[in-house]
C-alpha positions in Angstrom: 65.4 77.0 99.7 68.9 78.1 100.6 67.8 81.6 101.3 64.9 80.4 103.6 67.2 78.0 105.5 69.9 80.7 106.0 67.3 83.1 107.4 65.8 80.4 109.6 69.3 79.5 110.9 70.1 83.1 111.7 66.8 83.7 113.5 67.3 80.6 115.6 70.9 81.4 116.5 70.1 85.0 117.6 67.1 83.8 119.6 69.3 81.3 121.4 72.0 83.9 122.1 69.6 86.7 123.2 72.3 89.4 122.6 72.1 93.0 123.7 73.4 93.9 120.3 73.3 92.0 117.0 76.1 93.4 114.8 75.7 92.3 111.2 78.3 92.9 108.5 77.3 92.8 104.8 74.0 91.1 105.6 73.1 90.7 102.0 70.8 87.7 102.4 69.0 88.7 105.6 65.3 89.3 104.9 63.4 92.2 106.4 60.8 89.8 107.6 63.4 87.8 109.4 64.6 90.9 111.2 61.0 91.8 112.0 60.4 88.4 113.6 63.6 88.6 115.6 62.7 92.1 116.8 59.3 90.9 118.0 60.9 87.9 119.8 63.8 89.9 121.3 62.5 93.4 122.0 65.7 94.2 124.0 68.1 93.4 121.2 69.5 96.3 119.2 70.1 95.5 115.5 73.1 97.1 113.9 74.2 96.9 110.3 77.8 97.6 109.3 78.1 98.2 105.6 81.5 99.0 104.1 80.6 98.7 100.5 78.2 101.1 98.8 74.7 99.5 98.2 73.7 102.4 95.9 76.4 102.1 93.3 75.8 100.9 89.8 78.7 98.6 89.1 77.7 96.2 86.3 75.9 93.2 87.6 75.9 94.3 91.2 72.4 95.9 91.5 70.7 92.6 92.1 73.0 91.5 95.0 71.8 94.5 97.1 68.1 94.1 96.6 67.3 92.2 99.8 69.5 94.5 101.9 67.9 97.7 100.6 64.5 96.3 101.4 65.5 95.4 104.9 67.1 98.8 105.7 64.1 100.1 107.8 64.3 97.1 110.1 67.7 97.9 111.6 68.0 100.2 114.7 71.4 101.6 113.5 73.4 101.6 110.3 77.1 102.2 110.3 78.2 103.5 106.9 81.5 104.6 105.4 80.6 107.8 103.3 78.8 111.0 103.9 77.0 110.4 100.6 75.6 107.2 102.1 73.7 109.0 104.8 71.2 110.7 102.6 70.5 107.6 100.6 70.0 105.5 103.8 67.6 108.2 105.0 65.7 107.9 101.7 65.4 104.2 102.4 63.8 105.0 105.8 66.8 104.1 108.0 66.1 104.7 111.7 69.6 105.9 112.6 72.9 106.3 110.7 76.4 106.9 111.9 79.6 107.3 109.9 82.2 104.6 110.7 85.8 105.7 110.1 88.1 102.7 109.5 91.5 102.2 110.9 94.5 99.8 111.1 94.6 96.7 113.4 97.4 97.6 115.9 98.4 94.0 116.5 99.2 93.3 112.8 100.2 96.6 111.2 103.5 97.8 112.6 106.9 98.7 111.2 109.3 95.9 110.3 112.9 96.7 109.3 113.4 96.3 105.5 116.5 94.3 106.4 114.3 91.7 108.0 112.1 91.3 104.9 112.8 88.5 102.5 114.3 89.6 99.2 111.3 88.5 97.2 109.1 90.9 99.1 111.4 93.9 98.8 110.3 96.3 96.1 110.9 99.8 94.8 107.1 100.4 94.4 104.2 98.1 95.2 100.4 98.0 95.1 98.2 95.5 96.8 94.7 95.3 95.4 92.3 94.2 92.6 91.9 95.8 89.1 89.0 98.2 89.8 87.9 101.3 87.9 90.6 103.7 86.7 93.4 102.2 88.7 93.9 99.6 86.0 94.7 102.2 83.4 97.0 104.1 85.8 98.9 101.0 86.7 99.2 100.2 83.0 100.5 103.7 82.3 103.1 103.5 85.1 104.4 100.2 83.8 104.4 100.8 80.1 104.7 104.6 79.5 106.7 105.5 82.6 108.7 102.3 83.1 108.1 102.4 86.9 109.5 99.4 88.8 106.1 98.4 90.2 105.1 95.1 91.7 101.3 94.4 91.9 99.8 91.9 94.3 96.1 90.8 93.9 93.5 88.7 92.2 91.8 89.0 88.8 94.6 90.9 87.2 94.9 88.1 84.7 91.7 89.4 83.2 93.5 92.7 82.2 95.6 93.4 79.2 98.5 94.9 81.2 98.9 91.5 83.1 99.7 89.8 79.8 102.0 92.6 78.7 104.0 92.7 82.0 103.4 89.3 83.5 106.5 89.4 85.8 105.1 92.5 87.5 102.1 90.7 89.0 101.9 88.3 92.0 99.1 86.5 93.8 97.2 88.2 96.6 98.9 88.7 100.0 97.0 88.7 103.3 97.8 89.3 106.9 101.5 89.1 107.8 102.6 88.7 104.2 100.7 91.9 103.3 102.5 93.7 106.1 105.9 92.5 104.9 105.2 93.7 101.4 104.4 97.2 102.7 107.5 97.2 104.9 109.7 95.8 102.1 108.5 98.5 99.6 110.2 101.9 99.3 106.8 103.3 98.0 103.3 101.9 98.5 100.5 103.1 96.2 97.0 103.7 97.4 94.0 103.8 95.0 90.4 104.4 95.9 87.3 102.9 94.2 85.5 105.6 92.3 82.6 103.3 91.4 82.2 102.7 95.2 82.5 106.5 95.7 85.3 105.9 98.2 87.7 108.6 99.4 89.9 106.3 101.4 90.5 102.6 101.9 91.9 100.4 104.7 95.3 100.9 103.0 95.0 104.6 103.9 95.8 103.7 107.5 97.6 100.4 107.1 100.5 101.6 105.0 101.5 104.6 107.2 100.9 102.4 110.3 103.7 100.2 109.0 105.9 103.3 108.5 105.4 102.8 104.7 105.7 105.7 102.3 102.1 106.3 101.3 101.6 107.7 97.7 97.8 107.8 97.1 95.1 109.4 95.0 94.4 112.9 96.1 91.0 112.9 97.8 89.4 115.2 100.4 89.6 112.4 103.0 93.2 111.7 102.3 94.1 115.4 102.5 92.2 115.6 105.8 93.9 112.5 107.3 97.5 113.3 106.2 99.3 116.6 105.4 100.3 116.4 101.7 104.1 116.5 101.2 104.7 116.1 105.0 102.9 112.9 106.1 102.0 111.4 102.8 102.1 112.2 99.0 99.2 112.4 96.6 98.5 112.3 92.9 95.7 113.0 90.5 97.0 111.4 87.3 99.4 108.7 86.2 101.8 111.4 85.1 101.9 113.1 88.5 102.2 109.7 90.2 105.2 108.7 88.0 106.9 112.1 88.6 106.6 111.6 92.4 107.7 108.0 92.3 110.9 109.0 90.4 111.6 111.9 92.7 111.1 110.0 96.0 113.0 106.9 94.9 116.0 109.1 94.5 115.3 111.2 97.6 115.7 108.6 100.4 116.0 111.1 103.3 112.9 113.0 102.2 111.0 109.7 101.7 111.9 108.4 105.1 111.0 111.7 106.7 107.5 111.6 105.2 107.0 107.9 106.1 108.1 108.6 109.7 105.7 111.6 109.9 102.8 109.6 108.5 103.5 106.9 111.1 103.5 109.4 113.9 100.3 110.9 112.6 98.7 107.4 112.8 99.7 107.1 116.4 99.0 110.7 117.5 95.5 110.8 115.9 94.9 107.1 116.9 93.8 105.9 113.4 93.5 102.4 114.9 90.6 100.0 114.3 90.4 99.6 118.1 89.7 103.3 118.4 87.1 103.3 115.6 85.3 100.3 117.3 85.4 102.0 120.7 83.6 105.0 119.1 81.0 102.7 117.5 80.3 101.0 120.8 79.8 104.4 122.5 77.4 105.4 119.8 75.4 102.2 120.2 75.3 102.7 124.0 74.0 106.2 123.6 71.1 105.0 121.5 70.3 102.2 124.0 70.0 104.7 126.9 
């Protein structure tokens, strides 16, 4: 009943609005038949799906949540996806058109703030903001226990992990918006992990940390290496050992750390890694399909 009502409400709302473009983000409950009805009623509307997560992954318990979306894939005019690996799989599910959407930072929010202007409670040697996914849990555990890294973690669901109970003082509640920016700006080093189960090579943090002139120490991936020059605009690691070595080195090397953070910040501006730029490209791609 809830699913039927949701689809009816969406259908009625779109028919009332009669948009040129219907942009849907994570439309997990939208039925293919609803889209088909809407397309027949509004032949001039272009239907666009924006999908940040990976619908084809096999995280435990997640297969069922994607079922309706996978069935509806052919009904959209265009799919924006995050990964090159998504393209082939969307094609196999009979997607009409697919474009890669590269994320970015929101200019209005993510900007440098002097560490002197950050509250003492948000100043850290090393910080990570995120949830306990995949291998990052074991790496963070290694950093805290084996390598004695002064790391502060912000995020939900860490209380379900063993390391949370071993190092309770190193964990804080999630931070969003301005508080998240202040944690980045108050940290000498900000860690960046990707989700292997999601097949990610970068995340929003990839752009947000350098955009705040934060020192970005992230997992070494092809996308990270393409976006930032290693050792010049950011630093990367492939193991908890390499991560710990680099943390210890850069905590002692303030001038080198600041130089890399500044260069990463300048790269964000020069290459325009902003969300506004990413959306402008997406709008241009939509318009080209409408012509």
